[in-house]
C-alpha positions as CSV (number, residue, x, y, z in Angstrom):
1,S,-2.1,-6.1,25.9
2,L,-5.9,-6.4,26.4
3,V,-5.7,-10.1,25.8
4,P,-2.5,-11.5,27.5
5,N,-3.0,-15.1,26.2
6,A,-3.3,-14.0,22.6
7,P,-0.3,-14.0,20.1
8,N,1.7,-10.8,20.1
9,D,0.8,-10.0,16.5
10,M,-2.9,-10.5,16.9
11,F,-5.3,-7.7,16.0
12,C,-9.0,-7.8,16.3
13,A,-12.4,-6.2,16.0
14,L,-14.3,-6.3,19.2
15,G,-18.1,-5.7,18.9
16,K,-21.1,-5.5,21.0
17,N,-22.2,-8.7,22.9
18,D,-18.9,-10.4,22.4
19,Q,-19.0,-10.4,18.6
20,K,-15.3,-10.8,17.6
21,I,-12.9,-11.0,14.7
22,Y,-9.4,-12.0,15.6
23,V,-6.6,-12.0,13.0
24,V,-3.2,-13.6,13.7
25,P,-0.9,-13.1,10.6
26,S,2.0,-15.2,12.0
27,Q,-0.3,-18.3,12.2
28,Q,-2.4,-17.5,9.1
29,L,-5.4,-17.6,11.4
30,V,-8.7,-15.8,11.5
31,V,-11.2,-16.6,14.3
32,I,-14.7,-15.2,14.2
33,R,-17.2,-15.4,17.1
34,T,-20.9,-14.7,16.7
35,G,-23.8,-15.4,18.9
36,E,-25.0,-14.1,22.2
37,S,-22.8,-12.4,24.8
38,A,-20.6,-14.8,26.8
39,F,-20.6,-12.6,29.9
40,G,-23.8,-10.5,29.8
41,V,-23.9,-7.1,28.0
42,A,-20.4,-6.1,26.9
43,A,-19.5,-3.1,24.8
44,A,-16.4,-4.8,23.3
45,F,-13.8,-6.3,25.6
46,S,-14.9,-9.0,28.1
47,P,-13.2,-11.9,30.0
48,F,-14.1,-14.1,27.0
49,D,-11.1,-12.9,24.9
50,D,-8.5,-14.0,27.3
51,L,-10.3,-17.3,28.2
52,L,-10.6,-18.2,24.5
53,W,-6.9,-17.6,23.7
54,G,-6.0,-19.5,26.9
55,K,-8.0,-22.5,25.6
56,I,-6.5,-22.2,22.1
57,D,-3.0,-22.1,23.6
58,S,-3.8,-25.2,25.8
59,L,-4.6,-27.3,22.7
60,G,-0.8,-27.6,22.1
61,Y,-1.1,-26.5,18.5
62,H,2.3,-27.0,17.0
63,C,3.2,-25.7,13.6
64,Q,6.3,-27.2,11.9
65,Y,8.0,-25.8,8.8
66,T,10.5,-28.1,7.2
67,F,13.2,-27.1,4.7
68,T,13.6,-30.1,2.3
69,G,15.1,-28.5,-0.8
70,N,18.5,-26.9,-1.7
71,G,19.2,-23.2,-1.8
72,L,17.5,-20.1,-0.6
73,W,15.2,-19.8,2.4
74,N,12.7,-17.6,0.7
75,V,11.9,-20.0,-2.1
76,A,8.6,-21.8,-1.4
77,A,9.6,-24.9,-3.5
78,N,12.4,-25.6,-0.9
79,W,9.9,-26.1,1.9
80,A,7.6,-29.0,2.6
81,N,4.1,-28.2,1.3
82,Q,5.6,-24.9,0.0
83,L,5.1,-23.4,3.5
84,I,7.8,-20.8,4.2
85,P,7.9,-19.9,7.9
86,P,6.7,-16.5,8.9
87,P,9.4,-13.9,9.6
88,V,8.7,-14.1,13.3
89,L,8.3,-17.6,14.6
90,H,6.0,-17.7,17.7
91,R,5.6,-20.1,20.6
92,K,5.2,-23.8,20.0
93,A,6.3,-23.6,16.3
94,S,9.4,-25.1,14.9
95,I,11.6,-24.9,11.8
96,V,13.4,-28.1,10.8
97,I,16.4,-27.7,8.4
98,D,16.7,-31.0,6.4
99,P,17.9,-30.2,2.9
100,I,18.5,-32.8,0.2
101,A,21.6,-34.9,0.4
102,G,24.6,-32.7,-0.4
103,G,22.4,-29.6,-0.3
104,E,22.2,-26.6,2.1
105,C,19.7,-24.1,3.4
106,I,20.7,-20.5,2.9
107,L,19.0,-18.1,5.2
108,N,18.8,-15.0,3.0
109,V,16.0,-13.1,4.8
110,P,15.5,-11.9,8.4
111,Q,14.2,-14.6,10.7
112,T,13.3,-14.3,14.4
113,I,12.9,-17.3,16.6
114,Q,10.9,-16.3,19.8
115,T,10.9,-18.0,23.2
116,G,9.0,-21.3,23.1
117,S,9.7,-21.9,19.4
118,S,12.7,-23.8,17.9
119,L,15.1,-24.1,15.1
120,V,16.4,-27.7,14.5
121,I,19.2,-28.6,12.1
122,A,19.1,-32.3,11.1
123,S,22.3,-34.2,11.8
124,G,24.9,-33.7,9.1
125,K,22.8,-31.0,7.3
126,K,24.0,-27.5,6.5
127,L,22.5,-24.0,7.3
128,S,24.3,-20.9,6.0
129,I,23.2,-17.6,7.5
130,N,23.5,-14.7,5.1
131,G,20.5,-12.8,6.4
132,N,19.6,-11.8,10.0
133,L,18.8,-14.5,12.5
134,Q,17.5,-13.3,15.9
135,I,16.8,-15.7,18.7
136,I,14.8,-14.2,21.6
137,N,15.0,-15.8,25.0
138,Q,12.7,-14.1,27.5
């Protein structure tokens, strides 16, 4: 990767004088940088890219998705704020399974939990796995 500190699914447009557009689908994030060059004249890539993502990562941003309904994973109404987790959960993000009393969460789509992220099932709650669940520990 040209930008080791950036999320694995990031893609970007790198322009003259450190003009940048970064897109991170898993975090529903777009970062745009305009202005003068951060490191003198630069055709596209500069040390700025890795420094920026190192700073963003150091903020400790933590995204949490909470299943609060009953039934299928891929139904937005079953998630707090109707936010379904992305298919690949990246570092510092978490999924909390806490369905309504007597309910259950049914994982019916592929889900990957990467190193540094977590899947938590609340005490006494039920998660049924009918789809693919992949947990990556690197």
